[in-house]
N, C-alpha and C positions, 0 to 999 in steps of 0.2 A: 551682655547679650543674654536674654532670657530663653527659656526652653522653646516657646512658641516661635521666636525669631530663628533659632537654630533649625527647627523643623522646617520652617518655610524656606530657609536658605538651602537645606539639604534637598528638599523637593524640587526647587528650581534648578539646582545643579544636576540632579539625576534625570530630570525631565528632558535635559538637552542631549541625553545619550541617544545613539542610533538604535533602530529596531534590530533585535537579535535575529541571526540567521540570514541565509542568502536570499536575495530577491530572485523571483522566478524569471528565467529567460528561456523562451521557447527554443528548442534545438533546431538547427538547420535541417530541413528535410532533404535528404539526398535522393533526388529524383532525376531520371534521365531527361533529355530534351524532348524525346518523343517515344511512343510505344514501338515495340519491335515489329508488330504486324502492320502498322499503318504509318504513313508520314504525317508530319504536323499539319500539312494542308488538307489531306483527306480526313484527318481526325476531326476537323472543324465542320465537315459536311454532315448533313442529316438534321433531324429534329433535336431541339434542346429539351432536356427533361425539366418538367415542372414538378411541383410538390405532389400533386395528384397526377402522376405521369401516365397512369393507365387510361386516362380520359382521351389521350391523343389518338387512341385506336378507334374511337367512335363505336365501341361495342357496349350497348346498353346492358347486356347480360353480364359482362365482366364488371361494369361499373357497379351493378347491384351486388355482385359477390364481394367486391372490395369493400363496399360500404358495410355489408353484414360482418365481414371479417374484422374491420376496425372497431365495430361496436361490440362484438361478442368475444373478442380474443382475451383469454385469461392472461396471456403473456403481456399484453399492453396494460391490462388491469393491474398486474403485479408491478410493472414499471411505473405506473402512476402512483401506486402506494409508496414505492421507493422515493419518488420525488417528494411526496408529502413528508416522509420521514426525514429526508435530507433538509427540507425547508425548516422543519421543527428543530433539527440539530443546529442550523444556522441561527435560529432565534435564541437558542440556549447560549451559543457562543457570544452573541451580541449582548445578551443580558449580563454576562460576566464583566462587561466593560463599564457598567454603571453601578451606582450604589444600590444597596438593598435596605429597605425600610420595613420593619415589622412592628405591629401593634399587639400588645398583650395585656391581659388583666388576670388577676388571681384573688381569690378570697381564701385565707388560710387560717385554720385554728391551730395555735401553736402554744407550746410551753417550753421554756428553756430549763436546762438542768441546773439544779442548785449545787451539784457536785462536780461540775466541769471546771477545768483549770482556767477557763475563760469567763467563769461566772463572776460578775462584779460583787464586791464586798463593801458594805456600808456599816460603819460602826461595829466591825467584827462579825457582821451577820451577812450571809450569802443572800443575794437578791435573785429570785427567779421570776421570770415574766410569763404571764398566762393571759391569753385572750385571742381575739379574732383580728386579723390584719388584712386590709384590702390594698391591692396594688394595681395601678393603671400606668402603663409605661410604653413609650415609643423608643425603639432601638434602631440604629442604623450602622451599616458597615460598608466600606468601599476600599477595594484593593486598587491602588494606583498602578496603572500599567506603565511603569517607568521604562521597561526594556522592550515593550512591544510584544510581550508574550501573548496577551489576550488578542492583540491585533492579528498575530499569526494564527491564533485559533479561529478567529473569524474568517481570515483568508482561507484557511484549510476547509472550513465548513462551506464557504461559498463555492470553492472549487469542487467539493463533493456534490453540492447541489447541481452545479453545471454538469458534472459527470453523470448524475442520475438523469437529468433532462436529455442529455445526448444519448444515453443508453436507451431511453424510451424512443428517441428518434431512430436509432439504429434498428430497434425491434420493429418499428413501423415499416421501415424500408424492407427488412427481411420478410415480414409477413406479406406485404402487398406483392413482392416479387414471387414468393412461393405460391400465392393464390393464382397469380397470372400463369405461372409455369404449369401448375396442375390443370388449370382450365384449358390451356393450349394443348397440353398432352391429351386431354379427353377429346378435344375437337380433332386432333390429328388421328386418333384411333377411329373416330367416326368417319373421317375421309378414307382411311385405310379399309374400313369395313365395306364401304361402297365399292372400292376397287376390287376387293376380294370377292364380293358377290358377283361382279361381272367376270372376273377371272375364273371363278368356279363354274359359272354358266358356260363359258367358252370351253373349258376342259371337259365338262360333262357332254357337251355336244360332240367334241372330238372323240370321246370314249364311245359314244353311241355310233358314230361313223365307223370306228375301228371294229366295234362289236359286230356291226352289220357285215363289214368286209370279212371279218374272221369267220362268221357263220357261212359266208359264201365261199370260203376257201381262198380269199384274195389277200388275207393278212396273216401274219405269223402269230404264234403264242407270245413271242417276245414283244411284238407291237401292242398286243392286247394288255399284257401285264404292265408295260410302260405307261399306257394311257390310264390304266387303273391307278398306278402309283402317283401319277400327276394329280388325279382327282383327289386321292387320299391325302396328298401333301397339302393341297389348298384347304381341304376340309379340316385338317388338323389345325392349320393356322386360324381358320374361321372359328373353330371350336374354342380355341384359346383366347380369342379376342374379347369375349364377354368378361373373362376374368380380369384382363388388363383394364378394361373400361370400368369395371366395378372398383378396382383399386384406385383408379384416378378419381372416381366419384367419391369414394370414401375419404380420400385425402382432401378434396374440396370441401366436403361436409365438415370434416374435423377443423379445417382452417377457418370456416365461416360460422362455426358454432351451431350447427344444426344436424339433425339426423339424416343419414344418407337416404333413407326411405322417403323423406320429405323433399329431397332435392329434385327439382324438375328443370332440366336444361334442354334447350333446342339447339341441335347441331346444324351448323352451316359451314360450307367449304372454306378452308383457310386459304387466303392469298399470301403472297410474299410479305414478310414483315417490313416495316419502314426502317430506313437507316437511322441509327442514333448517333449523334455527334459525341465522340469520345473525349474531345478536348485534349489538354496537355497533362502529362503526369504531375507537373507542379501544382495543378489545380485540385488534385485529389484531397488535399488537406482541407480545402474549403467545401468540397463536395460530399465527403464521407463523414457521417456523424461519429462512426466508431473511431476514426483517427482523431477527431476533435475530443472525443471522450478520453482517449489515451493521453492526450496533452493535459486535460483537466486533472486526471489522476496524478500525472507527474507534477502538476502545480500543487496539488494537495500534499504530496509527499515532500516537496521542497519546503512548504510552510511548516510541516511537522519537524523539520530540522531546527527551525527557529524556536518552536515550542520546547524542544529538547534542550536547546542551548539556554533558554530562559531559566531552566531549573538550576543553573550554576550561579545565578545572580540573586542578590537579596530581594525580598519582597517587602513592601511597605503597605500597611493596612491602617486605615483610619476607622475607629469605632467610637460610638458614643450612644448614650441613652438619656432620655428625659421622661420624668413621670411624677406620679404622686403616690404616697404610701401613708396610710393612716389606720389606727385601730378603730376609729369611728367613721362610719360611712358618710355622715354629714359633713365631716371635716376633710374629706378626701381632696376635693378641688379647692385647695387653699394654699396660700404662700408658705406657711410653715410645713406643709406636707410635701413640698417639692423635694425631688432628688434627681441628680443627674451625674453623669461622668463622661469624660471625653479624653481620648489619648491615642496617639499613634503606636503601632507595634511594628517592629522591624525584625525580620527573620533572615538569617544568613546560613545557608547550608555549609556544614563543616565536614562531617563524616557520614557517608551513606553506603559504605562498603562497595563502591563502584557502580551503584545503581544509575546515577545520572550519566556516567560515561557509557554504560551499556545501552541506555535509552538513546543517547546521541548516535552511537554506532549503528543501532538498529534503524534509526531514521535515515541516516546517510546511505545505508545499504538499500533501503527501500527506494530512495531516489535513483540509485543505479539500476535497480530492478525495473522500475517504472520507465526509465529511459530506454533500457534494452527492449522492454515490451513495446514501446512506441515504435522503435526502429523495426522490430520484427513485424509489427502490424502494418507498417508502411510498405515493407517488402511484400507482404502477403497481398496487400491491396493492389500493388503494381502487377503482381502475378495474376490476380483474378481478372483484371482488365485485359491483360495480354492474352490470357487463356480464352476469354470470351471473344475477343477480336479475332484470334487465330481460328477459333471454332466457326465464327461467322464467315470468315474469308475462305476457309477450307470447304465449308458446306456450299458456299456460293460457286466455287470452282467446280465442285462435284456436280452441282445442279446444272451448270452450263453443259457439262459433258453428257449428263443424262438427257438434257433437252435435245442435244444433237442426236443421241441414240434413239430417242423417242421419235423424232422427225424422220430419221432413216427407217426405223421399223414400221412406222405408219405408211411411209411411201412403199415399202416392200409389201405390206399388207394390201395396199391399193392395187399394186401390180398383180398380186396373187389372186385377188378377187376378179380383176379383169380377165385373167387367164382362165379362171374357173367359169366365168360367164361365157367365155369363148369355147369351153369344153376342152381346154388344153391340160388342166390339172384337176385332181379330185378335191372334194370338200375337205378332206383331211389335210391337204397342203394349205388350204385357207386357215384351218383351225391352228395348224402349227405356226403359220405366219402371224396369227393373232396373239399367240402366247407372249412374244417379246414385248410389244407395246403395252400390254396389260401389266406385265411384270415391271416394266419401266415406270408406268404410272404409279404403281405401288411404291417403288423406290423413291419416286419424286414426292409422294405424299409423306413418306417417312423423312425425307430430306427437309421438307417444309416444316415438319414438326421439330426437327433438330434445330432449324434456324430460329424458330420461335422460342425454343428452350434456351438457345444461346443469347437471344435478345433479352429474355428475362434475367439471364446470368449477367449480361452486360449492364442492364439497368441496376441490378443489385450491386455490382462492382463499382459503379459510378456514384452510388449514394442515393439513387432513386429520387433525384430532384430535391434533396434536403437543402434547406436554406433558401429555396426559391419560393415565390409566391404561388 
């Protein structure tokens, strides 16, 4: 049996070996049957999020802000660059699985030494060579992936590309939710400003009545100071409101990539937000890109174990070259000028001072770290949904109580006005009765803002329609 036959037999034998390292198996997601704040039935009620989820609110101004944010965000730009980098890394990994062919040429002026131990001797006289040599050569090399190490490298690179794409999707979800939350906060402050204006007008009217009565000797100093304190308290809130509105506008401008001075928004009253279907906890893995990204990173770490194991096994490389070499350029492409070589090379690691073992231990530890990170992120995702649902449920209950209080206070105000028209009470009694419904309206405006903020939080916690059309 000649050498070529032995090599072919060895290659066929080694090629039957299995791929090194463990195959990736997604871990079981430990999710409860339903969320704590809602039942499985009620969690299915409400609108289902789509990819461009903000469009379900029918707000053209919000749609424009979201489009600007998606176009101008440096965060999304950086995420896109990471995808390109991961795609290039995948191309490099795939290139290692094929042969490499190089073409080269050289023109060399050379002279060999007449005093070297390798100098040929003819008739007792050393022969030195002097002249110009031209070489044209094609060389090729191919490392046979006998153990699947290169396959694992490609697998790891593909998983890293998936993780980069999912990271960009998670960044998109976070950005769009943050834009909506900032926008709804600004609109809430606009609603609150209108209520504050009416409340301030009411308390100033009450102060004027008290001042008149005090001048006539019908009211005490305590009544006057109390009325003044009420006016001052509302004025303080009203004075602070532009600061809060400016901060909200600044945040919107930063998220949408424009200067705050150029941002022109029209405020309209906020209604109650629509209910969003939360679904089941087990669906979070398909709904949240950050969870899918965590799994992709675990996949890449698992493939790295196979790469580390591959270092313990021998590697077989086939190399060869073919070309022409001649001292005369005219004789370069001729049969006598041909040169070639071909031969396999086998490398078996023997002593590496524990390097391969350390690399394998590092890869295995990375798998455990990635697994723990996935489980931690899953728990965090469940908590975020539960928090948002609890916030929505709690705010809705509080709003119902405030609506009852508002109806009662408005009825009391109507009675007070009727008695004032009949001459039974003074205008001060009417002003006092007007205080409660206006304060309740302000609380309701703040509650609506909190509900919209919780809606943005829930959208973000549910993955913002990722994976949907």
